[in-house]
Phi, psi and omega in degrees: 000136181290140176238010175262132187304315182293326179287327176297316178295318180300319178297319177298317181296318181296320177296319179297315179296321179302314180296317180295315181293324178296320179297318180294316180296323177295318178296323177297316179297321179295316181293324177294319180295323179298322177295312181299320179294317179296321179294315183291332178280351177085010179270086186296320181295317178293323180297318179296318180295316179295323179295323178296317178295319180294322179296321178295317179295321178295320178297318178298315180296323179291323180292332178267004179061033175279322169237155180291150184296327179285328175296316178298316180297318180295315180295318178299317181298315181293320178295316181297319180296316180293317182293318180293323177296319179290324180290324182279343182285345181278000000 
């Protein structure tokens, strides 16, 4: 256990950031899952819309460095590809 005042404060800050970042990452997983569900159900229009929302969330997370920018780009690309394939099949 830290007994230096500044380290005690740093530990509190780290816990707070951990909780905030965990919430954002959980929301990202949920938005990604919504796209996958829309694609699997064959609703192309909804899939494209959900992919747009997920891409926006990924961009926000990348700008705050919660996920790496290349990770965000890769996930956006895969979601867009799946959503567009579902959208064009109709």
